[in-house]
Structures are given as structure tokens and as C-alpha cells.
ZAGU-612616 format. One record per residue (C-alpha): x, y negated, z; residue in one letter. Coordinates in steps of 0.02 Angstrom, whole numbers, plus 32768, in hexadecimal, padded with zeros to 4 digits. Each point is the difference from the previous one (the first is absolute). Example, Ala and Ser with C-alpha at 12.3 -4.5 7.8 and 13.67 -1.06 7.14 Angstrom:
! residues 2
826780E18186a 80457F547FDFs 
END
This chain:
! residues 499
26A6368A1767m 806280A18006t 8011805280AAt 80AC80498026p 800180B8802Ap 7FF2802B80B8r 808D80588057t 8005805780A5t 80727FBE8088p 80B080417FF4g 7FEE80297F49t 803A7F5A7FB9t 80AC80028051a 801F80B17FC9t 7FCF7FDA7F4Dt 806D7F657FFDa 8095805F803Dr 7FE480867F7Fa 7FF07F867F70t 80927F928032t 807D808C8019t 80877FE67F7Dp 8015808D7F86t 80BC7FF98019t 7FEA804F80ACd 7FD080A27FABr 809B80007F93l 80968065803Dp 808C7F938041r 809F800C7F9Br 80A380298055l 807D7F727FF6t 80AB80197FB3a 804C7FED80ADr 7F9880908046v 8022806E7F68r 80BA7FE3800Di 7FFB802980BAl 7F99809E7FE2l 8078803D7F7Aw 80937FD98071l 7FB280618090l 7FD880927F8El 80B380087FBEv 80497FEB80AEm 7F8C80858048s 802F807D7F79v 80B97FD78013a 8002800A80BEl 7F96809D7FFFg 8076804F7F83a 80967FD0806Bv 7FB08048809Ea 7FCC80A27FA8a 80AB80127FAFt 80577FE480A7t 7F9380858053r 802380787F72s 80BB7FE38011i 7FFA801980BCl 7F9E80A27FEEl 807A803C7F7Dr 808F7FD98076d 7FA880658087v 7FF480957F8Ad 80B87FF07FD0h 80337FF580B6r 7F9A809B802Cv 804D805D7F6Dd 80AF7FD28039r 7FD9803080B3l 7FB980AA7FCEl 809380217F8Da 807A7FCF8088q 7FB2806F8086e 7FEF80997F8Ft 80B17FE67FC1g 80457FFA80B0e 7FA580A1802Df 803880597F62a 80B47FCF8024n 7FEF803B80B7f 7FB680A37FC4q 809580217F90r 808A7FCA8076r 7FB87FFD80B0g 8033807E8088k 7FAB803A809Cd 80507FA28093p 7FEB8098806Ed 805A807C7F8Ft 80657F8F7F8Eg 7FC080657F6Dr 7F7B7FDC7F7Bp 7F4E8003803Df 7FB480AD7FFDa 7F4B7FCF8021e 7F9C7F777FA9p 7FAE7FCC80A2a 80A97FE38052r 80397F9B7F66l 7F687F938003l 80057FE580BDr 80B67FCB8004v 7FE97F8B7F6Bf 7F657FAD8045l 804E7FE580ABe 80837F927FAEr 7F867F937F9Bq 7FAA7F5B802Cy 7F687FDE7F97a 7FB57F577FD0d 7F5B7FCC8052p 7F9B80367F68d 8065809D7FDCe 7FE780B58034e 808880867FFAl 7FB880AF8012i 804980AE7FFBg 7F8B808C7FCBl 801C80BC8014v 7F82807C7FC0g 7FC580677F6Da 7FAD7FC07F60p 7F4380097FFEg 7FEE7FF980BEt 80087F76807Fd 80B17FD6802Fp 80318075808Ba 80607F788057q 801B7F467FF6i 80B27FF58035v 80047F488030q 7FB47F597FD0n 80807F75800Ar 7F897F727FE4q 800E7F798086l 7F4D8021802Cr 801A80B4802Fv 7F5080337FD2d 7FFC7FB57F4Dg 7F6A80037F8Bp 804680837F8El 803D80658093f 7F4D8013803Br 7FB9802F7F56d 801F80B97FE8a 7FA380067F5Aa 806C7F767FB8a 809D805B803Bl 7FC1809F7FAFr 7FE57FA57F5Ar 80AC7FB38005i 805080A48033f 7FAC805F7F71d 80197F787F7Da 806C803D7F6Fp 80537F567FE6h 807C7FAA8072a 7FA77F588012a 7F537FB87FF7g 7F767F9F8056s 7F7880428073d 7F737F8B8036d 806F7F677FECg 809680508057v 809E800B7F97r 8067809D8023w 809580657FC5a 803C80AC8037k 809880717FF4v 7FE280BA8007t 8078805B8073v 805480967FAEa 7FCA80A5804Dr 8080807A8040r 7FE580B98022d 7F4A7FF37FD3g 7FDB7F88808Cg 7F687F8E8002p 7FF87F6E7F86e 80257F528045a 7FFD7F4E7FC1a 803A7F538033f 7F7C7F7B7FE2v 80167F438006v 7F5F7F9B7FF7a 7FE67F447FFAf 7F607FA2802Ah 80037F5F7F96p 7F647FB0804Ce 805D7F7D8066r 80757FD77F70e 7F6B7FE97F8Fr 7FA97F978082e 80977F8D8003r 7FF17FEB7F44a 7F477FDC8016d 80297F818088d 80777FA77F8Bv 7F7980057F7Af 7F817FB18076r 807D7F7A8034v 801E7FD87F4Al 7F447FF17FE5l 7FF37F878091v 80937F9B7FBDi 7FB080037F53s 7F5C7FBF8048a 805C7F728058v 805F7FDC7F5Ea 7F5B7FFB7FA1l 7FB87F84807Cl 809A7F927FF1m 7FFB80127F42t 7F497FCD8001t 80277F5F805Dg 809D7FD77F9Ei 7FAF80317F5Bg 7F697F938023w 806E7F688021v 807680217F6Dv 7F7180237F87a 7FAE7F5F8038g 809C7F9C7FDFr 801F80527F58i 7F4B7FE87FC8l 7FF37F4E8043l 801E7FB47F51p 7F7B80747FBBv 7F837FC38081r 80337F4D7FD9l 7FE380247F47v 7F5380468027r 7FD77F6B8070t 803F7F847F81a 7F9E80557F74a 7F627FF8806Aa 80197F468021e 80287FCE7F4El 7F837F957FA3t 80017F9C7F60e 80127F628067q 8093803D806Bd 808B80687FB2l 808B7FB8806Ct 800D8093807Ar 80A5805E7FF4r 804880998057i 80A27FEA8063p 808780727FBAv 807D80548075h 808280807FCEg 802580567F5Cr 7F96809E8009d 7F6C80367F96d 7F837FA98072v 805F7F5C7FEDa 7FFE801C7F43a 7F438018800Cl 7FF07F5A805Ba 806C7FAA7F7De 7F98804C7F74t 7F607FC78054f 80457F508016n 80337FFD7F49a 7F5080387FD1m 7FB97F73806Al 80747F857FA8d 7FBF803A7F58r 7F4C7FF8803Bl 801A7F528047e 804B7FC47F5Dr 7F7480517F9Da 7F787FB3806Cf 805B7F597FFDa 800980087F42a 7F48802D7FFAq 7FD07F708072r 80707F8A7F9Et 7FAF80387F5Ef 7F527FE58046v 802D7F58804Ed 80587FC47F63d 7F7480397F8Ea 7F7D7FAF806Eg 80647F60800Fh 80267FEC7F47e 7F5B803D7FBBl 7F987F938074r 802D7F5F7FA2t 7FD680397F4Dp 7F618053803Fi 7FCD7F5C8053t 80267FA07F60i 7F9C807A7F95v 7F6D7FFD8077r 80017F43800Dg 80017FE57F44h 7F7A80817FE4l 7F907FB28085e 80177F527FB8l 7FF280327F49m 7F747FA17FA8g 7FA380147F5Cd 80767F937F99d 805780707F7Cp 80A37FA08011a 7FFC801380BDe 7FDA80B97FEEr 809280167F88e 80777FA78078e 7FC080688093t 801880A27F9Fv 80B27FCC7FD4r 802A7FD880B5l 7FB180A08040v 805D80687F7Ct 80A47FAD8030d 7FE4802480B9e 7FCF80B47FDAl 80A080167F9Bd 80637FBB8093r 7FA880778076m 802A808F7F8Cs 80B87FCF7FFEr 80017FF380BEi 7FB280AC8014v 807B804E7F84e 80947FB0805Ad 7FC1803A80AAl 7FE880B07FBFl 80B07FFC7FBAl 80477FCA80A8l 7F9D80888058a 8043807F7F84k 80B17FC78029a 7FF3806180A4e 7FED80A47FA2r 8099806C7FDDp 7FD8800C7F45d 7FFC7F427FEBf 80AD80067FB2i 802980837F7Cr 80B87FE97FD5p 804D803D7F5Fe 809E7FDD7F9Fe 7FF57F5D7F9Cv 80777F917F9Fq 800D7F58805Al 80297F9E7F61a 7F6680437FA8e 7F937FE3809Al 803C7F4C8012t 7FE27FDC7F47a 7F4F8047800Ad 7FDA7F928097v 80427F687FA3f 7F9380227F68v 7F648019806Ak 80187F65806Bt 80187F8A7F6Cr 7F4580097FE0a 7FD77FC080B0l 80177F477FD7g 80527F797F97d 80A980008055r 80B480057FC9r 802280B8801Fw 80B3803D800Be 804880B08010l 80987FD08069a 805A80A68021e 7FDF80BA7FEDv 804780948061a 803380837F81d 7FEE80A18063r 7F8580858036r 7FA2800180A5a 7F7C80698055r 7F657F9A8028l 7F487FEB7FD6d 80057F9B7F60g 7F467FD58001q 80047FBF80B4r 80A07F9C7FE1i 7FB17FB67F64t 7F637FD58064q 806B7FA88085a 80677FA07F81m 7F657FC97FA0v 7FB57FC580A5q 809D7F9B8026l 7FFB7FB77F50a 7F477FD58015q 802B7FAC80A5n 80877F9B7FA7a 7F867FCC7F78v 7F807FC68081q 807F7F8F8054h 80537FB27F68t 7FC57F8C7F77v 7FFD80287F45p 80AD7FFD7FB4g 8056802580A5a 808A80828005s 7FE280B18041i 808F807D7FFCr 7FF780BD8013i 808F80798019g 8044809D8052s 80A8802D804Br 805980798074t 805B7FC2809Aa 8049805B8096g 7FAE80A67FDAg 7F567FB17FE1r 7F937FDD7F6Av 7FBA7F4E7FFAe 7F7A7FBC7F8Cl 7FD97F47800Fw 7F927F737FC2v 803A7F4A8012a 7F927F687FE2d 801D7F447FFFs 7F677FD38067g 7FF47FA680A8p 805080908060g 7FD1804380ABv 801D7FA880A5r 806F805F807Dp 7F738010807Fe 7F9380527F7Ad 8083807D7FC5a 7FBF808C806Fe 7F457FE48002v 7FEA7FFD7F43i 801580BD7FFBf 7F70801A8079e 7F5180207FC2r 7F987F667FD5f 808F7F8B802Dr 804A7F7C7F8Dr 80887F82801Fg 7FC97F4F8025a 806E7FBA7F77a 7FA380657F7Dr 7F4E7FEA8037r 7FE97F677F98g 804A804E7F64s 7FA880547F71l 7FE980AA8051g 7F5980318049s 801B80B68030g 7FC8805580A0a 80B180108044g 801280BB7FE0l 807D7FFE7F71g 80A07FF68067l 7FB9807F807Cs 7FEE80797F70i 80B37FDD7FC9v 803E802080B0k 7F9E80A4800Ba 804B803D7F5Bi 80B07FD2803Ba 7FEA805A80A6e 7FBA80967FA3g 80AB80097FABh 80567FF080ACh 80317F4F7FD2g 7FC77F4F8022h 7FDB7F567FB1v 807A7F718018r 7FDD7F477FE4l 808D7F8F7FC3e 800C7F4B7FCAd 80147FE27F46t 80907F917FCBe 7FB57F5B7FC8g 7F5E801E8061g 7F7F80898005g 7FF280AD804Da 805080A77FD4t 7FAC80A18037f 807380987FFFv 7FB880B08004l 8085806E8053v 800280BE7FEDv 807D80668064e 806980607F82e 8039808D8073e 7F4B80368014r 7FB87FE17F55t 80857FFD7F79s 80A180497FBEw 80827FD87F7Bn 7FDD803A7F53a 8072808C7FC6s 
END
């Protein structure tokens, strides 16, 4: 007896857990379509809102720069105009000293909170000898306190510029009688203006974040509703089996997703028909082949040594095998009728086709064959399949009539249709059997006692050929008794007038 390997306590559970862990846990989880749509939506919205916020900030900063430029131009223009036209209020004459000009002008100005108006008197290359007046609301302004910055502005060769973030412009005062050089300087500190633009930018970012949160919730709900048919398709596909193909997807709306659901339902319809045809084929084959197989087996099991008995058994077995072969061929033909290439239409002459059918059917039995009428025109149909159907109808008529009975064949056109027909003078078909005789392995009760001994597939084949031509088979009573089978082919789909 084999002894199982020993394990230490606590080892067994660990090993079991390790061996029973599904391998799918190690596989990366796929993102669903709903999540991917939401992520793409958030990415696009983030880029769009970020671009809007950045563009708004850029526009606001540009407006600040334009406003500063206009303010500097306005202040320097006012001073230049005062310098040309202004007069000393004490003397009533033009200003003789730059310092007096600057002082009088500055006393009449009111600067903005972020603006400094400064008058400088001095010589180039040295610190300004005098700051005439600073008319900034905060008397001791930042630029006012920075002598080095004032020196740079005073000595600058150009009339405007920027120094450590401060925007400035100046107007040099014309010297008279070799007096000291002077200048009027207007400076603007844009920090607060820029901070307002940054505040707006931050507010836009907060609004964008709230909008993204709302978009996330709304997008999740909307994506779920849009993709609901897709999830139903996936669920239905997972639940489908060969035994149950009845599940369908509800279709709502007219969008692409609804079209997907309709396409999936149509696919299920085709699959259901295909599986039904397969099951029917198997059931029919099993049902019809069971009887001849039983007969063959029974005769072979009971066959003795008598040569005559052996000969009779061989004859019966051969006959049953031939019948099995015919059944299999008919079933295969019916199965092939579901394929799109079952019918291969081409242009044929109806008169010639009808005459050929008549010649071929005359050899089926000792009957009084008649070619009643012929349609003299051209039509587009599968001549071989039509011939096969007509020969089957003629064979059916032979099986249900006695020798010497009348069988008529003909073709005609009526109401935009092509009709080929076979009429016999047999016992006819009862009204209650008119529909079932076209089903597989079904025969009318009135004909079961007649001469025919087929498997009941002949009229099913005729019906399949007619439907392959987008037509049908019609049963009519024959005048004087009997049955008339009419093979109807829709002309607007399969034929045209000969030119």
C-alpha cells in the first residue's frame, strides 16, 4: 500500500490555495468600452477647458499690456503738450526752469494706484540731483525709493522700456541756457493687474474641474444608455446555445447602436433557421432511414441457406438500399436549397424548356401525355431546377394515376408571372391535405393507397425550387377530376420580354 507524502501543518492549505488560484487572475483586466469612452471624453474636455483657461489668461494679460501702453502714452502726451504750451502761473510766461515745469505739472496730476509720476532733474551719468515730486498715491512709491532704477531710466537712450517688471516711459525736458537736464517719468507697476488675470485663470480652472466632475457623471450615465444594446448583445451572445436561439435584443431608436441590435437579431434569425434546418435534416434522415435499415437487418438476420430465399432477400435488401439512397439524395437537395447558389438563373426560351420537359416525362409511364399550351417567350430562371421540379410533378402524377390516364403539361404567362403546370386525372387531393402535402415526409390521405410509394419529399423539393425563384407552388382542381400543380415564378424578379 502506498503511503501518501507527509506534510507539515499549515502547508496543505497554502498549497491548495496556490494550485486552485485561477490563471485569469494574473491576466490584465481589459477596460470596458464605457470606461474608454469616458476617459477619452475627459481627456478631450480637459484639453479643451485647459486651452480655454490658458487662452483667457493670455487675452487678459494682453489687455493689461495694452492698457499700460495707452496709459503711458496718455501721460507722456499730456506732459509733452504742457511743456509746449504751459506757462508759469506766477509769471504768466513760459517756464524758465525744468524743475519749476515739472513741479507745476505734477501738482495738477492724480495718478492711479499702481502708477508713479516722477520728475527728475540732474546731469547724465550721475545720480539725479533732485527728485522733484512723486505723485503716486502712495507718496513713497517703489520706484521712488530705488535710486539705481531711477538712474537707469534717466540715462536710458530710449523713451520707454521695462525695468524689473516695471513699465515706464519718459519725456526729456529741453534744456535752456545750459541748465541741468531734466525728465518726466511715468511708471506703472502691473503686478496687481496681472494678479487679477491670474485670479480669473484660477477661477476658470476651478469651474473647469467642476465641469469635468459633472461631465464624468453625465458621461457615465449617457455612455451606459448608449452602450446598453451592446451589453445586451454581449449578454445574449454569452447565453446562446444550440438548443436556445430565441433570445433577441430590444431595438430602440434609429442610431448606429440600434442598427447593431437589428443586425444581431437578423444574424440570430439566420442562425435559428440554419440550426432548425440542421435539426430537421437529422430528424428526417433518422426517421426515414430507420425503417429501411430495420427491414434490411431483419431480412439479413432471418436469411437461411435456401438459394431462392437468399435471392429474394438480396432483392429486397437492394430495393431498400436504393430507397435509402433516394431519400439521402433528396434530403441533401433540400439542405442545399438553403444555400444562395442553389438557383443559378439564366435566360431561357420557355417554349423550348416546356417541350424538353414534355419529352423527358413521356418516358416515366404508360400514360396519355399531352402538351396542352406553351408560352412563347424568354425568361430568366434556372432551367435545370425548373426541369427537375416539373419532372418531379410529372412523376407524382404518374404514381397517382393508372395506365392510360391523361396527364397534361403546359406553360403560360399571367399577371406578370410565369406559370408551368402539370395536370393529372387521378383521385385528386382533399382540401384538408392541400397544405400538408408540401411538407417533408407528408402525403395526402387520399393518395396513400395509390400506386406511389415515395418518402414524401418530392413536393418539398418542388416547393424549395419554386421559393428559390421567389415564387411558390399552387394546387388546383382539374376539370373532370384530378389535381393540377402550378409552379409560379415571379416575372418582375426573374424574367423580361424578349426584344
